[in-house]
C-alpha positions as CSV (number, residue, x, y, z in Angstrom):
1,M,57.6,105.3,131.5
2,T,57.8,102.4,129.1
3,V,58.8,98.8,129.7
4,Y,60.6,97.4,126.6
5,N,60.7,93.6,126.5
6,I,63.3,92.1,124.0
7,N,63.1,88.7,122.4
8,L,64.3,87.1,119.2
9,G,61.5,85.2,117.4
10,I,58.0,83.9,117.7
11,G,56.1,81.2,115.8
12,W,52.8,79.4,115.5
13,A,54.2,76.9,118.0
14,S,56.0,79.2,120.4
15,S,58.1,78.3,123.4
16,G,57.4,79.1,127.1
17,V,59.3,82.4,126.7
18,E,56.8,83.8,124.3
19,Y,53.9,82.6,126.4
20,A,55.5,84.2,129.4
21,Q,55.8,87.5,127.5
22,A,52.1,87.3,126.4
23,Y,51.1,86.8,129.9
24,R,53.2,89.7,131.1
25,S,51.6,91.9,128.3
26,A,48.1,91.1,129.6
27,I,49.2,92.0,133.2
28,F,50.7,95.3,132.1
29,K,47.6,96.2,130.2
30,R,45.4,95.6,133.2
31,Q,47.7,97.7,135.3
32,G,47.9,100.5,132.7
33,I,51.6,100.1,132.2
34,D,52.9,101.1,128.8
35,A,54.9,98.1,127.5
36,K,56.4,97.2,124.1
37,F,57.6,93.8,123.0
38,I,60.5,93.9,120.6
39,F,61.3,90.9,118.2
40,T,64.6,90.9,116.4
41,D,64.4,87.8,114.2
42,F,63.7,88.2,110.5
43,F,60.4,86.8,109.3
44,V,59.5,85.9,105.7
45,Q,57.0,83.1,105.9
46,D,54.5,85.0,108.1
47,N,53.4,88.5,109.0
48,I,54.6,89.1,112.6
49,S,51.2,90.6,113.3
50,D,49.6,87.2,112.7
51,L,52.1,85.4,115.0
52,T,51.9,87.8,117.9
53,R,48.1,88.2,117.7
54,N,47.9,84.4,117.9
55,L,49.3,84.6,121.4
56,G,47.1,87.6,122.4
57,F,49.5,90.5,121.9
58,S,48.1,93.8,120.5
59,D,49.6,95.1,117.3
60,E,50.4,98.5,118.9
61,D,52.5,96.9,121.5
62,I,54.8,95.1,119.0
63,I,58.1,96.5,117.7
64,W,59.7,94.5,114.9
65,L,63.4,95.5,114.4
66,Y,63.1,95.6,110.6
67,T,60.1,97.9,110.4
68,F,61.2,100.0,113.4
69,F,63.2,102.2,111.0
70,T,60.1,102.8,108.8
71,D,56.8,104.6,109.5
72,Q,54.9,101.4,108.9
73,K,52.8,100.0,111.7
74,V,52.6,96.3,112.7
75,A,49.2,95.3,111.3
76,P,47.4,92.4,109.6
77,T,47.9,91.8,105.9
78,T,45.1,93.4,103.8
79,Y,46.8,93.5,100.4
80,T,44.6,91.6,97.9
81,L,45.0,89.6,94.7
82,A,43.1,92.4,93.0
83,D,45.6,95.0,94.3
84,L,48.4,92.8,92.8
85,K,46.8,92.5,89.4
86,S,46.2,96.2,89.2
87,S,49.8,97.0,90.2
88,Y,51.3,95.1,87.3
89,Q,50.9,96.8,83.9
90,G,51.3,93.7,81.6
91,E,48.6,91.8,79.8
92,L,47.4,88.8,81.9
93,S,47.5,85.7,79.8
94,R,46.1,83.1,82.3
95,E,45.7,82.4,86.0
96,E,46.3,79.2,87.9
97,K,45.4,78.4,91.5
98,N,46.8,75.6,93.6
99,G,45.9,75.7,97.3
100,K,47.4,78.9,98.8
101,Q,49.4,79.7,95.6
102,V,48.0,81.7,92.7
103,R,50.2,82.0,89.6
104,L,49.6,84.9,87.1
105,F,51.2,84.5,83.6
106,Y,52.2,87.5,81.4
107,D,53.4,85.6,78.3
108,K,54.2,88.7,76.2
109,D,56.7,89.8,78.9
110,D,57.9,86.3,79.6
111,V,57.0,86.9,83.2
112,F,55.0,85.1,85.8
113,L,54.0,86.1,89.3
114,T,53.4,83.6,92.1
115,A,51.2,85.0,94.9
116,Y,51.2,83.3,98.3
117,L,47.8,83.7,100.0
118,R,47.3,84.0,103.7
119,D,44.6,81.4,103.6
120,E,43.4,79.1,100.8
121,D,39.9,80.5,101.0
122,D,40.6,84.2,100.8
123,D,42.4,86.6,98.4
124,I,44.8,88.2,100.9
125,V,48.4,88.1,99.6
126,H,51.3,87.8,102.0
127,R,54.1,87.8,99.4
128,V,54.7,87.6,95.7
129,E,57.5,86.1,93.7
130,F,58.4,87.7,90.3
131,V,60.1,85.4,87.7
132,S,61.4,86.9,84.5
133,K,62.7,84.9,81.6
134,G,62.9,81.9,83.9
135,N,64.9,83.7,86.7
136,L,63.6,84.8,90.1
137,V,64.2,88.5,90.2
138,R,62.4,89.7,93.3
139,K,59.9,89.0,96.1
140,D,57.5,91.5,97.6
141,F,56.1,91.2,101.1
142,F,52.9,92.9,102.3
143,S,50.9,93.9,105.3
144,Y,48.5,96.8,104.6
145,T,51.2,98.1,102.2
146,K,54.4,96.8,100.7
147,M,56.7,96.2,103.7
148,F,59.9,95.2,101.9
149,T,61.3,93.7,98.7
150,E,64.0,91.1,98.2
151,Y,66.1,91.3,95.0
152,Y,67.7,88.3,93.4
153,A,70.2,87.6,90.6
154,P,71.1,84.2,89.0
155,R,74.3,82.6,90.2
156,D,75.4,79.0,89.7
157,N,72.0,78.2,88.4
158,K,70.4,79.4,91.6
159,A,68.6,82.6,92.7
160,Y,71.0,84.6,94.8
161,L,69.6,87.2,97.3
162,Y,71.7,90.4,97.2
163,Q,69.5,93.1,98.6
164,R,66.4,93.9,100.7
165,R,64.7,97.2,100.5
166,F,62.4,98.4,103.3
167,F,59.7,101.0,102.6
168,N,57.7,103.7,104.3
169,E,53.9,103.8,104.0
170,D,54.0,106.1,101.0
171,G,56.4,103.7,99.1
172,S,59.5,105.8,99.7
173,I,62.7,104.0,100.7
174,A,63.5,103.8,104.4
175,Y,66.7,101.8,104.2
176,D,68.5,99.0,102.3
177,E,70.0,95.8,103.5
178,I,72.9,94.6,101.3
179,V,73.3,90.9,101.6
180,D,76.3,88.7,100.9
181,G,75.6,85.2,101.8
182,T,75.2,85.1,105.6
183,E,76.6,88.6,106.0
184,S,74.7,91.9,105.8
185,F,75.1,95.6,106.2
186,F,72.3,98.2,106.5
187,K,72.4,101.4,104.5
188,F,70.5,104.5,105.7
189,S,70.6,108.0,104.2
190,D,72.8,109.2,107.0
191,R,74.3,106.0,108.5
192,I,75.6,102.5,107.7
193,C,75.3,99.6,110.2
194,Y,77.9,97.0,109.3
195,S,76.1,94.1,111.1
196,K,72.8,93.1,112.6
197,E,74.2,93.8,116.1
198,E,75.0,97.4,115.0
199,L,71.4,97.6,113.7
200,I,70.1,96.6,117.1
201,A,72.4,99.1,118.7
202,Y,71.0,101.8,116.4
203,M,67.5,100.8,117.4
204,M,68.4,101.1,121.1
205,E,69.7,104.6,120.4
206,R,66.6,105.6,118.5
207,L,64.3,104.4,121.4
208,N,65.6,107.5,123.3
209,L,65.4,105.7,126.6
210,K,64.8,107.6,129.8
211,S,65.8,106.9,133.4
212,T,62.2,105.9,134.2
213,D,62.1,103.3,131.3
214,Q,62.9,99.7,131.8
215,V,64.3,97.1,129.4
216,I,63.6,93.5,130.1
217,L,65.8,91.1,128.2
218,D,64.1,87.7,127.6
219,R,66.6,86.4,125.1
220,A,70.0,87.8,124.5
221,T,71.6,85.7,121.7
222,G,73.0,88.2,119.2
223,T,71.5,91.1,121.0
224,G,73.0,91.2,124.5
225,Q,76.1,93.3,123.9
226,A,74.2,96.0,121.9
227,V,71.5,96.1,124.6
228,F,74.0,96.3,127.5
229,R,76.0,99.1,125.7
230,H,73.0,101.3,124.9
231,V,70.4,100.6,127.7
232,K,71.3,103.5,130.0
233,P,69.8,105.6,131.5
234,A,67.0,103.0,131.5
235,K,67.0,100.1,134.0
236,L,68.0,96.7,132.7
237,G,66.4,93.5,133.7
238,V,67.1,89.9,132.7
239,V,64.6,87.1,132.9
240,V,65.9,83.6,133.6
241,H,63.5,81.3,131.8
242,A,65.4,77.9,132.2
243,E,68.1,76.2,134.2
244,H,70.9,78.7,134.4
245,F,73.9,76.4,135.0
246,S,75.4,73.0,134.3
247,E,75.3,71.1,137.6
248,N,77.6,68.3,136.6
249,V,80.6,70.6,136.1
250,V,80.3,72.8,139.2
251,T,83.3,72.7,141.6
252,D,84.0,74.7,144.8
253,H,85.6,77.4,142.7
254,T,84.0,77.3,139.2
255,I,80.6,77.2,137.7
256,L,79.5,76.8,134.0
257,W,76.6,79.1,133.3
258,N,74.0,78.1,130.7
259,N,75.4,79.7,127.5
260,Y,72.1,81.5,126.9
261,Y,72.8,83.5,130.2
262,E,76.6,83.5,130.3
263,Y,77.0,87.0,128.9
264,Q,74.3,88.4,131.2
265,F,75.7,86.7,134.3
266,D,79.3,87.7,133.5
267,N,78.1,91.3,133.3
268,A,75.7,91.0,136.3
269,D,77.1,94.2,137.8
270,K,75.5,96.1,134.9
271,V,72.1,94.4,135.4
272,D,69.6,96.3,137.7
273,F,67.5,93.2,138.4
274,F,67.0,89.6,137.5
275,I,63.7,87.7,137.4
276,T,63.2,84.0,138.2
277,A,59.9,82.1,138.1
278,T,60.4,80.3,141.4
279,E,61.8,81.2,144.8
280,A,64.0,78.1,144.7
281,Q,65.9,79.3,141.7
282,R,66.2,82.8,143.1
283,Q,67.8,81.5,146.3
284,L,70.2,79.2,144.4
285,M,71.2,82.1,142.1
286,L,71.9,84.4,145.1
287,E,74.1,81.7,146.7
288,Q,76.0,81.1,143.4
289,F,76.5,84.8,142.7
290,Q,77.9,85.2,146.2
291,Q,80.1,82.2,146.0
292,F,81.5,82.6,142.4
293,K,81.3,86.3,141.8
294,G,81.2,87.9,145.3
295,I,78.1,89.9,144.5
296,Q,74.5,90.0,145.6
297,P,72.3,91.1,142.7
298,T,68.7,92.1,143.0
299,I,66.5,89.1,142.0
300,Y,62.7,89.1,142.0
301,T,60.6,86.0,142.0
302,I,57.7,86.4,139.6
303,P,55.9,83.3,138.3
304,V,55.3,83.1,134.5
305,G,51.7,82.1,135.1
306,S,48.9,82.5,137.7
307,L,45.5,81.4,138.6
308,D,42.5,83.7,138.2
309,E,40.6,81.5,140.7
310,L,40.8,78.2,142.5
311,K,38.6,75.5,140.9
312,G,36.8,72.4,142.0
313,Q,36.5,72.9,145.8
314,N,33.0,71.4,145.7
315,Q,33.5,69.2,142.6
316,T,32.6,65.5,142.6
317,R,35.5,63.8,141.1
318,K,35.8,60.5,139.4
319,P,37.3,58.1,142.0
320,F,40.8,56.7,141.2
321,S,41.2,59.1,138.2
322,L,44.7,60.2,137.1
323,I,45.7,62.9,134.6
324,T,48.8,64.2,132.9
325,A,49.2,67.0,130.4
326,S,52.2,67.9,128.2
327,R,53.7,67.8,124.8
328,L,54.0,64.1,123.8
329,A,57.8,64.4,123.5
330,A,60.5,62.0,124.6
331,E,61.8,64.3,127.3
332,K,58.4,64.3,129.0
333,H,58.8,60.5,129.6
334,V,55.0,59.8,129.5
335,D,55.9,56.2,128.7
336,W,57.2,55.9,132.3
337,L,53.8,57.0,133.6
338,V,52.0,54.5,131.3
339,N,54.1,51.7,132.7
340,A,53.6,52.9,136.2
341,V,49.8,53.1,136.0
342,A,49.7,49.6,134.4
343,L,51.7,48.3,137.4
344,A,49.5,50.2,140.0
345,H,46.4,49.0,138.2
346,E,47.2,45.4,139.3
347,T,46.6,46.6,142.9
348,L,44.1,49.3,142.3
349,P,41.9,47.9,139.5
350,N,39.6,51.0,139.4
351,L,42.5,53.3,138.3
352,T,42.1,55.3,135.1
353,F,44.7,57.5,133.4
354,D,44.0,60.2,130.8
355,I,46.9,61.7,128.9
356,Y,46.3,65.1,127.3
357,G,48.6,66.6,124.7
358,A,49.9,66.0,121.2
359,G,53.4,65.4,119.7
360,G,55.8,63.0,118.1
361,E,55.5,60.3,120.8
362,E,51.8,59.8,120.3
363,K,52.0,56.6,118.2
364,R,54.7,55.1,120.4
365,L,52.5,55.7,123.4
366,A,49.5,54.2,121.7
367,D,51.5,51.1,120.8
368,L,52.7,50.8,124.4
369,I,49.2,51.1,125.8
370,A,48.0,48.4,123.4
371,K,51.0,46.2,124.3
372,L,50.1,46.4,128.0
373,G,46.5,45.7,127.2
374,A,45.6,48.9,129.0
375,E,43.2,50.5,126.4
376,N,40.3,50.2,128.8
377,Y,41.9,52.4,131.5
378,I,44.7,54.5,129.8
379,T,43.5,56.9,127.2
380,L,45.2,59.4,124.9
381,K,42.9,62.4,124.9
382,G,44.7,64.7,122.5
383,H,45.1,68.4,122.8
384,K,42.4,70.3,124.7
385,D,41.8,73.4,126.7
386,L,42.1,72.0,130.3
387,T,40.9,75.1,132.2
388,D,37.9,73.3,133.6
389,T,39.2,69.7,133.2
390,Y,41.6,69.2,136.0
391,Q,38.9,69.4,138.6
392,D,37.3,66.2,137.3
393,Y,40.4,64.2,138.4
394,E,42.0,63.1,141.7
395,L,45.7,62.9,141.0
396,Y,48.2,64.5,138.6
397,L,51.4,62.7,137.4
398,S,54.5,64.3,135.9
399,A,57.6,62.4,134.7
400,S,59.5,65.4,133.4
401,K,63.0,65.8,134.9
402,S,63.3,69.4,133.9
403,E,60.5,72.0,134.7
404,G,61.7,75.6,135.1
405,F,58.2,76.4,136.4
406,G,55.5,74.0,135.1
407,L,52.2,75.7,134.1
408,T,50.4,72.4,134.1
409,L,51.5,71.7,137.6
410,L,50.2,75.1,138.7
411,E,46.9,74.5,136.9
412,A,46.6,71.1,138.6
413,I,47.1,72.4,142.2
414,G,44.8,75.2,141.3
415,S,42.1,72.5,141.0
416,G,43.2,70.9,144.2
417,L,45.0,67.9,142.7
418,P,47.8,66.2,144.6
419,L,50.9,65.5,142.5
420,I,53.5,62.9,142.0
421,G,56.8,63.8,140.3
422,F,60.6,63.7,140.5
423,D,62.5,65.5,143.2
424,V,64.0,68.0,140.7
425,R,64.2,71.7,140.4
426,Y,62.3,73.9,140.0
427,G,58.6,73.4,139.4
428,N,58.1,70.1,141.2
429,K,59.7,71.4,144.4
430,T,57.6,74.5,144.1
431,F,54.3,72.8,143.9
432,I,54.8,69.4,145.7
433,K,55.3,69.1,149.4
434,D,56.5,65.6,149.8
435,G,54.1,63.5,151.8
436,E,51.6,66.4,152.2
437,N,50.1,66.9,148.8
438,G,51.8,64.1,146.9
439,Y,55.3,62.7,146.5
440,L,58.7,63.7,145.2
441,I,60.5,60.7,143.8
442,P,64.3,60.6,144.2
443,V,66.2,60.8,140.9
444,L,68.4,57.8,140.1
445,D,72.0,58.1,138.8
446,R,70.9,56.6,135.6
447,D,67.4,56.1,134.1
448,D,66.2,52.6,134.7
449,D,62.7,52.4,133.1
450,Q,61.5,49.5,135.3
451,Q,62.7,51.0,138.6
452,I,61.2,54.4,137.7
453,A,57.8,52.8,136.8
454,Q,57.9,50.9,140.1
455,A,58.7,54.0,142.1
456,F,55.7,55.8,140.5
457,A,53.4,52.8,141.0
458,Q,54.4,52.5,144.7
459,R,53.5,56.1,145.4
460,I,50.2,56.0,143.5
461,I,49.2,53.0,145.6
462,A,50.5,54.6,148.8
463,L,48.6,57.8,148.1
464,Y,45.3,55.9,147.7
465,K,45.9,53.5,150.6
466,E,47.6,55.7,153.2
467,K,46.5,59.3,152.6
468,N,43.3,61.2,153.0
469,M,42.3,62.7,149.7
470,A,40.6,65.8,151.2
471,E,43.7,66.6,153.2
472,L,45.9,66.3,150.2
473,Q,43.6,68.6,148.2
474,N,43.6,71.2,151.0
475,V,47.4,71.4,150.9
476,S,47.4,71.8,147.1
477,Y,44.8,74.6,147.4
478,G,46.9,76.3,150.0
479,I,50.0,76.3,147.8
480,A,47.9,77.5,144.9
481,E,46.7,80.5,146.9
482,E,50.1,82.1,146.5
483,F,49.8,82.1,142.7
484,L,46.5,83.9,142.3
485,T,46.6,86.5,139.6
486,S,46.0,89.4,142.0
487,K,49.2,88.5,143.9
488,L,51.2,88.1,140.7
489,E,50.0,91.5,139.4
490,Q,51.1,93.0,142.7
491,K,54.6,91.5,142.3
492,W,54.9,93.2,138.9
493,A,53.6,96.5,140.2
494,N,56.1,96.4,143.0
495,L,59.0,95.7,140.7
496,I,58.0,98.5,138.3
497,K,57.5,101.0,141.1
498,E,60.8,100.2,142.8
499,M,62.8,100.4,139.6
500,T,61.1,103.6,138.5
501,E,61.7,105.3,141.8
502,N,65.3,104.0,142.1
503,D,67.1,106.6,140.0
């Protein structure tokens, strides 16, 4: 039995989907469940091994669509500059290095090679560009061997990509991709795939899925139809990572699904199970599927994160200390929190507020803090591992109006913090019991910065003046108990067992 998890891409700054997959991978390893994670995007700037290792995946658990049809393994790049020099038979005229680029000149051949190093301080080569007589003719890409080559021809004074060739470990040809602008077809010795979707379908065929296998679809754009057509006899699961519908266009008879889930939901009768991160989203989906499609699909609630332990039960915390943690992006509305704390500080002069995270809003927030004269009690702390940090604080603030789950909220209650946030799905309602371990703030019809800041400020003041901090912390710890890793692992074990036995 193998669990295949299908996604599109991954990067150095990955989204919550990739973090959720990495977390799932760790759980499966601890439980001894064989799991593979399939990525279907095409990568040229980085070796997929580097990207997946960065999130904690093991190479042997990764399947990349483009090397799936070769005998190459996903592995770190070990091809060196010395390997490159020995592979080219010309007479080296000179060598120039500029950061991560090394240029080798072969003047007699009117050729130069540009090697792109993995890091500036080592000689590991990720890819090489070959320029002949002033024209780019090919690019080679490496891991422990040459993975593939791109071939170029001059057209309209530009280098035009017309072919990719993928190799086996011994250098023999595995297959070719013939490229025409944005269109491609893939040529094997015994088969032609006329689109990437057909290539994915071919991969699904070659997986030789069994009835005990499970395929979990994390992202379906460009892959959904191929997966749905070729998944049987395996079980098919769909993970819902975000809001799944557009609330402002729902009527008594119609619903507009999120376009990332529309195909999966329209074909829900072919899905063996769905997974949501919160029970609130599960219940809403069950109601909507019954109302709009007349079906009751199997939906599991499995959080995308968990707590190994509760922290800070006996911690001495700094009085009147507030914290938030997020990307410093406009949609996180940290500026509302800055204004709110500044207002509350007029009544509670001992308040301090630490903001953890990095992002494009950092300068704007710094300017706002300075404008308010709040530098002495509001601090931008930058990016940091907060594992043991939450327990130093008394209260967590969140101004995001869209949290599918909210890992920082989970981490905060795992350290006993009460929370204040908007009354929005799904994370806030999961982790905040209004009046018991914090407050849920009603959402206004339109965003009024001043009203919102006042609403947060009023609740910060009320919490400190009207509530018992120990009681608030106990409620947060009680909620956090349900998200301990042992319980999450059991949820996955139960799902796998039920789907394996349900032939």
